[in-house]
N, C-alpha and C positions, 0 to 999 in steps of 0.2 A: 632494443628500446624498452624501458620500463613504462608502466602505466602512467606514473606521474609525469614523465616526460611527454607522453602523448597528450595527456589532458592539458598540460601547460602550453603545448603547441597550439591546441585548439583555442584556448582562452586568449592567447597572445594575439589571435586574429581579430579580437575586438578593437584593436587599435585602428583598424580600417573602417571608415565610415560606410554605413549602408548605401548601396547604389541601386537604382532601378534597372530592371532588365534580367533576362534569363540567359544571356549569352555566356556569362562567366560560369554559371552552373552547368550549362550544356557542354562547354569545353572541358570542365572537370570530369563530367560523366564520360565524355569521349575518351579521356585519358584512362578511365577505369574500365573501358570496354563496353560502355553503354549498358550497364546492368539493369536499367529500367525497362528495357524493351520486352522482357518476358513477364512483366508484372502488370496486373490491372490496378489502376489507381483511382481513388476517389479524393477529390479536393473539397475542403470545407472552408469557405471564406465567410466574413461577416465582421461587424463591429463588436458584437457581444454574442456569447453563446456558442462560438465555433468549437471551443475545446470540449464542452459538454456534448455537443452534437457529434463530434468525431468519436468520442468515447462511446456514446450510445450506439452509433452505427457499427463500430468495431465489435461491441459486445453482442449485438444482434446477429452479425455475420458469424461470429465464433459459435454462437448457439446453434447455428445451422450446420455446423461441422466444418467450416472453412478455417484454414490457417491464415491469420490476419496480422498484418503489421500496422503499427500506429505511430505517427510522428506528430508531436505536439511541443509547444513551448509556452512559457519558460519552464524550467525545472524547479523543483522545490528544494531538493537536497543534493542531488547527484546529477551531473550532466547526462548520464546514461538513461535517466528517466525519459528523455525526449524520444528515444527510439526503443520500441518494444515489439516483440513478436509473441502473440497469444498472451499478452500481459507481462511477459518477462523482459526485464531490461537487457539491452545489448551487453554481452559479456565484456569485461575489461580487455581480455585477450583480443577480441574482435576490434575494439577501438585502437589498440596498438597496431594490429595488422593493417588497418585502414590508414592510419597516420603514416606508417612506414611506406605505404604505397603512394601517398600523395604529397609527402613533405617536400621532396625535391621539386616536384611540379609547382607547388604553391610558392616555394622560395624563388623559383625562376620567374614566375609571374610577378612576384613582389619586386624583384630586381628590375623588371620592365615597367614598374609603376602601375601594375594592373592586377594586384593580388585579389583573390576571392575573399569575401568577408566571412566572419564567423558563422553567420546564418547560412551562407551559401555552402560552406564546407560541411556544416552539420546536416544540411539537406542532402548533400552528396553522401554523407555517412549513412543516413537513413535509407536512401534509395539503394546504395551499394549493399547494405545489410539485408534489405528485403529481397533483393535479387539473389543474393548468395543463399539465403535461407529458402528460397523458392516458395514464398508465400502465395496464397491464392489471390489475395487482394491486399492493398495497403491504403490506409487512410492518412491523408496529409492535411494537417491544419495549416492554412495559409497564414503567412506572417503579416504583411501589410498589403492591403488592396487585393489585387488579383492579377491584373494584366502584367505587371512588372515584377511579381513576386518570384523568388527562386523556385518555389514549388511548381510554378506554372511551366517548368521545363518538360513536364510530362503531358501526355495526351490522356485526360481522364476518361473513364467509362461512365462516371456519374459525378455530379458536383452540386454544391449548394451555396447559397448566400443566406445566412441565417437572419441577419438584421443589418440595418445601416443607420449610423448616426454620424454627426460631424466629428471626425477624428483624422489625425495626420493631415490636416489641411496644409497646403503648401507642398505636399508630396503627391497625393493622389487626387486632390480636388478641393475646391473651396465651398462647394455646395453639396447637399445630400444627393442631388441628382448626379453630379459629377463623380462622387465617391461610389454611388451605386453602379454606374456604368463601368467604372474601373474594376470593381469586384466581380461584376457579371462576366468579365472576360474568362473566368474559370469554366464557363459553360462547356459541356462536352459536345463533340461534333455530332454524335449519333443518338443523343438522348436529351430530353428536356431538362432544364436547370430547375432544381428544387429550391424554393425560397419561402421564407416567412415574412418577407418585407411587406410594407403596406404603403398606400398613398403615393406620393411623388417618387419615393424610392422604388416601389414596385413597378411603376410605369417606366422608370429609367432602366431597371433590370430587364423588363420585357423588351424594350427597344433594342438593347444590346444582345440579349440571349436569343431572342425569337420565341421559341416555345418554352413555357415554364409550367411547373407543377406548383401550385400555390397552396401553402399550408396556413390555416387560420381558423378562427372561431366561427366565421359566418357560413351560412348554408351554401354559398356559391364557391367556397374553397374546394380545391381538388382533394385535399386531405383535411377533413374537418376535425378540429381538436376541441375537446371539452376537458376542463380542469376541475376536478372534483374536490380540491382542497386536501389538506393533510389528513391522513388516516391515523397517524401516530406522530411522535416527535421527529421522525426522520424520513417518513415516506408520504407521498401524495398519490391520490387516485387520478387516473387519466383515462379518457376514451378517445380512440382514434378511429376514423372511418374513411376508408378510401373507396375507389370505384367498385371494387369487388372483394373488399376485405374489411375487417374491423377488429379492433383489439381493445380489451379492457384490462388494465393492469395497474400496478403501483410502481412508482419510480422513486429512487433514493435521493432525489433532487427536488427540493420544495420550490414552489413559485410557478405562477401561470406561464411565465416565459419558458420555463423548462418543459412544460407540456408542449409548447410549440416546437422547441428543439427536438423533443421526442418524435413529433410528427414528421419533422424534416428527416430525422435519422431513419424512421420506418420507411419513408418513401425512398430514400437512398438505398437502404438495404434491399428493398424489393426490386429496385432497378438492377442491382448487381447480381442477385442470386434468387433462387426460388425459396424464399424464407417464409415459413408457414406462420399462421397467426399465433400459434402456441410458442413457436421459437421467438417471434418478436416480443411477445409478452414476457417470456423468461429473460431474454437478453436485455430488454429495457430495464427490468427490475434489478438486474445485476450491475447496472452501469453506474456504480458509485464513482465519484470524481472529486478528488481532494480540493478543498478551498472554495467550493461553490455551494453556498449555504450549507456548510458541513456542520452538523450538530455534534459537538464534542462532549456535552454533559447537560444534566437537567437541573441540578440544585447547586448553584444557579444555572439557568439555561445559558449555554455558551455556544456561539455560532462563529464560524470563520467563513468569510466571503470576500473574494478578491475583487469586488466591484471597484473600478478605477476610472470611471467617467460618469457624467451626470445621468446618461441613459441607464447604465447598469445600476447606479445608486437608486434611481427611481424604481426600478424593478425590485431591488433589494428591499426598499421601503415598503412596497406592496406586500412582499412576502412576510416581512416582520409584522405587518398589519394583520396577518392571519392569526397572530398570537395576542392581539389586543384583548385585554381582560385576563390574560393568563400570567402576567408578570406585573411587578410593581415599578421599579425604576429601570431605565435603560442606561447602561454603562457602555460608552463607545471608546474603543481603542483604535486609533486611526493613524496610519502612516501612509504617505503618498509620494509620488514622484513630482518633481518641481515643474515638469512640462504639462501637467494636467490642469483642468479647469477646477481649481480647488473650491472656489465660491459656488460654482454650479453643483459640485458634488455635495457640499455642505447643505445647500438649499434643498437638494433632492432627498437626502437622508432624513429619517424621522428625527425630530428634535430630541437630543439626549438629555437626561438629567445630569449626567456626569461624563466628561470627556478626558481621556488621557492621550494627549498628542505625543507622537514619538517619531523617531527617524530610522527607517529601515537601513540596514547595513549595506548600502549601495550608493555609488557616487551620485546617481540621479535623484536621490531622495531629497525631499524638501525638509528644511530645518523645522524641528518641532515647534519652535517659537512662532514661526510663520503660520503653521497649521493651527496652533492655539488661537492666534489672532483671528483667523478665518472663522473658527467655530464660536468664538466670543461674539463676533459681529452677527453671526447667524441666529443668535438667541439661545445657545446652549446654556445649561446650568453651570455647575462648577467645572472649570477647565484647568487641568494640570498638564505638566510636561514631564517626559522621561526620555533619556537619550538612547533607549533601546526598546525594541518591540517586546522582548521577553520581560523586561522590567516593567513596562507599561501594563502588560497583561497580568503580571503578578499583582501589581497595585490594584487593578480593577477587580480581580478575583477576591482579594483581601477586603475590599470595600463593599463588595456586593453581598446582599443577603440571599438566602436560599430561594426566595421568590422573585429575584431580579433577573434581568436579561443582560448578558455581556456579549457585545458584538465587536468583532475584530474585522476591520475592512480598510479600504483605500488603495490596496495594492496587493497583487499576488506575491510580490517579494516580501512584504510585511507579513502576510498570512503564512507564508512558508516558515518564517522565523518563529511565529507564534506556534505553529503546528509542531515544532520540534519538542515542545513541552510534552507531547503525547507520543512522539515517535522516536526520540533519541534513545539509543540503547547503550548502556555502559557494559561492555563485555569483559567479564573476568577471564584472564589468560593464565593457563597452567604452565609455569616456567620451571622446568626441572634442570635444564642445562643450557649451555650456550646455543645449541641448535634450536631449542624451543624459543629462546630469546630472539635469535636471528629471524626465525620464521614469523614471530609475532610482529617484529618491526617491518619486515619486508611486506607482510600482508597489509600494513598500514601505509605503504608507499613511501616509507622513509628512504632517503637517498642512500646509495651504497656507502659513502663515507660515514653517514650518520649511523647506519647499521653497524659498521665496524667499531665505531667509537662507543656506541651505546649498549651493545649486546651484553657486555660484562656487567653492566649496571642494572640490568632488568632483573632485579632480585626482589624477594619478599612479595609484596602485592603488586600486580600489574593489571592495569585497567585500560581498555581501549574505548574511546568515545569519538564523537563527531560533533564539532562545534564550529562557530563562526571564526574566521581567521583572527579577528582582534581578540576574541575570547581565548583562542589557543595561545596567542602570544602572552596574554596576561597569566594564563595558567602555567605556562613554562617559567615565567619569571618568578611566580610565587612558589612553585614546587622546588625550583633550584634554591631559592632563599631558605627553604626549610631543610635542605640537605637531601632532598629527593632528586629524581631525574624526570625529564620529560622529552619525548621525541615527537617532532611534527612531521606530517606528510610533506613530501616534496611538492604536492599540489597546493602551494601556498602563495602563489603570485597574485591572486585576485582577492581583494578585501571583501568582496560581496559573495564569496563562496564558502561552503562548509568544507572542513578538512578533517582528516583523521588525526587523532592525538593519542599518544601512549604515555600514561602516567605510571611512574615506577617509584615505589617507596615503601617504608614500613607502615603498619597500620597507624601508628602514632603520628607519622608525618601526614597521612591522609586526614586524620582527625583535625590536625592543626590547619591543614589546607582548607577544609570545609569551614572551619571557624573564621579564617581570614576572608573567605569568599562571602560570608554573610554580610548583607548590606552593601555589597560592591555593585557598581553599575554594569551595564552591558548584559544584563540577564544572568550574571554570575552567581547571584544569591539563589536563583532557581537551580542552577547547576550544583550548588552546595548541597541542597536537599537531595538531589538525585545521587550525588556521590555517597551520601550517608546511606541511602536506600540500597545502593549497589553493594556496599561493603558491610552492611549490617551494623552501621555505627548508630547507636542510640535509636534503633527502630524496633517497634513492637507490632508485627503484622497482625491484622485482624484475624481472629480465630473463629471458625464456624463448626468445629468438631469433626472435620473431615479426617479420615485415617492417615492421609499423607502429610498432615501438618507436623507430626512429631517424628516421623521415620519414613523409610521407603515402604510404601504400601504395595501389596501383591494383588494384581488383577488377574483372575482366572478366566480363560477363554472358554466360552460355552457356545459352540456353533451348532445351531439347530437347522442345518442346511444339508442337502444331499451332496454338495460339490465343493466344500471348503478344501483348501490344499492339504491340510494336515490330518483332519479328523472328519472329513465330510461323510455324512450318513450315519455316524456312530450314535448321534443323539437326536435323531429325527423324531422318535417317539417321545411323547411328553414325559412318560414315566422314566425313561432312560435319561432325559435331560434333567429332570428334578433330582434323580439319584446322583447324577454327576455334580450338580450344583452343591448338594449336601456334602458330597465327598470332598469337593474343593474347599468349602468353608471349614470343614473338620481338619483339613490339611494346612490351613493357615491363610486362605484367601480373604482379603479385606473387601474385595469387590468381585462380583461375578458379572462378566460382560456377555450378554446374550445377543447373538447375531443371527439374523435370518436371511442374509444375502452374502454370497461369496464375493471377495474383491481380488481373487487370484487373477493372474494375467489372462486376458481374453474371456473372462466370465461374462455371461449374459446378465442383463438387468432383470431383477425380480419385480413383478408388478406389485404395487403398493398393497393391495388387499391380500395378496398371497404372503407377502412379508409380514403383515400384521397377523395373519392367521398362524404364522409360524412362531412369532415371538410372544404375543400377548398371553396365550394360555400358559406358557412356561413362566413368564414374569409373575402372573397372578399366583402361581403355585409356590414360587420361591421368594416372594416379596417379604415374607416374615423371617427369613433366615438372618442370622447375626452377621450380616454383611451388607454393603451397599450393592444395589442392583443397577447395572448399566445396560443400555441398549446400544448396540453397534449398528448404526444406520446412517444413510445419507439423506433420508427423506423426512421432511418436517411432519407429514401426516403420520408416519410410523412412529416418530418420536413422541408426538402428542398422545397417540394411543398407548404407547408403552408407559409414559408418565402417568396417565390415567389408571393404568393397570398396576402401578406400584413401583415403577422404576425410579431411581434417584438421580441418575447421571446419564448424559448423552455422550456418545462417542462417534464423532463424525469424521470419517477418513477422507472425505472430500474437501475439508476445510471450508465449510459454509457455502458450497456451491448452490444449495437450495437456500435462496435468500430469506425464506420464512424460518429457517432453523434457529437463527439467533434470537428471533422474537419469541419462539416457543420456549427456549431455554430461559429467557428473561421473564416470561409470563409465569413460569413454574418456579422461578428462582433456583434453577437446577444447574449444577456445574456442567461444563461441556468440554470435551476434548476436541481440539481442532488440529488436524494433521497437515503437515506440509506435503502436498501431493501434486504432481503435475497431472496425473490421471488416476482416477479410481473408478473401476478397476484399471490396473496397469495396461497400457497398450503395448503389446509385444513389439520389440524392434525400434521403438521411438527413442531417439538419442537426445539427451538433454545435456547441455554444456554448462558447467559451473566454473567460476574463477576460484572460489573457495566454497565448497558445498555447505559448510557450517554457517558462514556469514551470509551467504546467499539465502539459505533457508531462514535464518533469523530475520533478514531484511524482508522477505516475502511474508513470513508469519506475522510481522509487526502490523501490517495492514489488516490481516485476518483478525488478529487480536483486537485491533481498534474497532473493527466492525462489530464484534461481539460486545465490546465495552460501550459503544455508542447505543447499542440496543438496550442497555440497562444492567449489564453484568459487571461485577467487580473482577479485577485481574486475579484475585484469589480463587475465583470460580472458573477461570478460563485456563484450561490445561493444554499445554502445547506438546505436540508429538512430532519429532523431527522427521518421521515417515521413512524409516529404514526400508529400503527395497522398493519404494514407490518413486520411480523416476530417478533412481540412483543405482550406480554400479555397486558390486560387492565391496570394492575398495572404498568407495564413497560412503557406504553404509558403515563400515568399520571406522571411518573418520568421524562420522556423526556419533557413534557409540563412544569413541575415545574422548570426544570433546563435549560430552553431555552437559557438563557444568556451564558451558558458555551460553546455553539456552536460557539460563536464569537472567540473562540481560533483559529478557522480555517482562520480567517481574511477575511471572506466572509459574505455577507448578509445571513440572516437566514429566512426561510419560515416555518411556522407551518400550517400543513393541518390536522385539527382535526374535521372538520364539520360533525356532525351527526354520529360520529364514535361509534362503539359498546362499546367502553370503558365507555361511559356515561351510559350504562346499570348498572354499579356498583353503581350508585347514584340515581337509581330509575327512569331513563329516558328511559324506554323500548319503549315507543310510540314516541311522539313528542320530539325530542332532541334539539329543538331550544334554549330553555333557557340554557341548559347545554353548548351548543356550544358558546353562547354569553359569558357565564362565562369563558369558555376556552379562548376565544378571549381576554378578559380582562386580564387574567393571562399572556397570551403570549405577549401582548403589553406591559404590565408592566414589564415583564422580558426581554424586548429588542428585540422581534421579529421584523424583518424588513417588513415582509409580512405575512398576515393571509389569508388562502384560505378557502372560505366559500360559502355556498349555499344561505343563507339569508343575502343579502348585507345590507339592511337598518338597521337591528337590530345590526349587527356586526360593521358596520361603526360607529354607535352611541356609541358602547362600546369603540372603538378605540379613538373617540373624547373625551370621558369622561376621559380616561387615560391621554390623552394629556392635558386636562384642569387641572387635578390634578397635573400634573408635572409642568405646566407653565400657571397658571391661568391668568396672565396679558395678555397673547397672545390673550385671548378670550374677552378681554374688548373692548367695542365699542369705 
């Protein structure tokens, strides 16, 4: 079975209407051997805030060293987002294995008229995966209600009800009290239920659950919450006080209600494990969550929030109120489902100066004309309509001034479509022969007949992207009309899903395609600009004078540590380090990377002050060299000290694990390298499974890049490092090296750090790996690396110059 067949099997289950009860899910799990029996589960129910709370709980437990599963819904781009272990999406191969194990069972039940639903089978997938991975604990976001939800098939060790509003009436209750009682059925048998409900809802929750831990702002709450307001454009200060613990931290989720969610998450985490105050503080600060008051830009201020009922819209309005006086006009982009209280939502939201009503690409979406009527009646200013979310967002951004506020809301489905403006990657594919073409098409889940038919046509320029199904159909029609070719993923049965698309043609055909897409509906005009950017068509990137803007720059490694894997101890003395830096610059280094902590497998963490004491004196001495000075560190405090000492660039092998790091880089307007790493230092023996190591790394780096971008950095300043050797096998590291050019899909400079890596042991370089490193530099430079990070500067600088000479021999003529 191929992945597209497995995914389509899951999506086809949407034809079965949701039904209450856990029996169907229990039977499915019994068929799978009851994989849930060896896992501790936490259930998070509620009308609003349950996704954010689940994410914060998961991040706090991970910070305490636990391996944690997370099951949430809906997904934004890929159904695999719903099931994660330690933040990583379930692999495609695992989805295929699961579907193969349940397909016959599900079909038999369907023949009996009792098929499990999409949500039930997805819940089974999550629980099966968590059991197979042996996670320490798994967090389950409840779908609807609590008593009859599929996730309630488990016996949780801890549970919460975040909030209760009138929702899903007719299914779980007609009053707040009835709904609260239903949700409170998630209460664990041996622990109190955690809740942030109030009033009648709290009373009903208490009646059903018995013992509760109450989270709130009043002094009588078991966990007292104080919301300190925003500290910058993306974070807010909170204080939490429990019976014998307290935490002060910042969270990347603005709004008073998110402080209550953090209190619920903290109480849950402490019920599950011995989570320290410091671990809670760090975990909560790392708990970014897409589409929940997610700040995407500052000029104009752009926010995505999936508020989809009056209660959530009122909370959103209060958070927007924190920015009163900081913006001029409010531009609202709104798309919602037809079964929502649209008038209640419009009344709860702040009155916008301008509204662009749109229709998300899903069957349940309300017509944009109906939404426009609702907002006209609610007193909004100018009201326009567009037939796609991307088109509506483009219109709002074009109309907004730098001091305005653009808010996208009404539905998580609509927010997901808007978010693709920042997350969609157009990946250039290197096609040398039929095997390359076949692999590119298969990786995009093109069906076997499609691969056979299209592989010979994948010539000239080949670009892979991910778009809405109706966009994909339009692109195929237009590309074919221009004489080019287009192949679509086999996962194309659902109009409301994103699918892979492979465009194939000459550069001239791509230019004409971009021109035809300008002004087209369904967000295609936005895609036209992305197409031009990906292929370098009429684009002139911003230039800041960085050495990697014109050629491949050479970064020389200067380890001032006693235990680095290649040269540990050689440059501990300041004088030796300075002499080495001068030698590297003389040999052709454009950047000198000073590191004070080893990230070799099994290395111990260096205390902050000790790391500062190692790197700062060296940086002060070499800051005036004719090269940029970089500091290789995972710690924001060390980064700040290094920048104050004269460093120009940050190199973070952890990929922004310290949440303060991105703000330090933005404050100093300093470029930053963010590496794809599962662990830094590497944990010996940890196995990481990839479907495609390159595209998986690109997918995970996209969110890291977005974090840095939201902090205030431009993509020209965010340098991505594929992380050869970090959570990858030697073969996977070679795959990353050979496909370096694909990382330009992130629209960022690319750094390759391959120097003397163990991967070269595969080719007989067990001792001196200099020759293999130089060969790797040649490959990286030829494949478009912007920076190579090496120990042996002279040899590798010569390799870079050789590639440049081959590309442009006239440049080297005297």
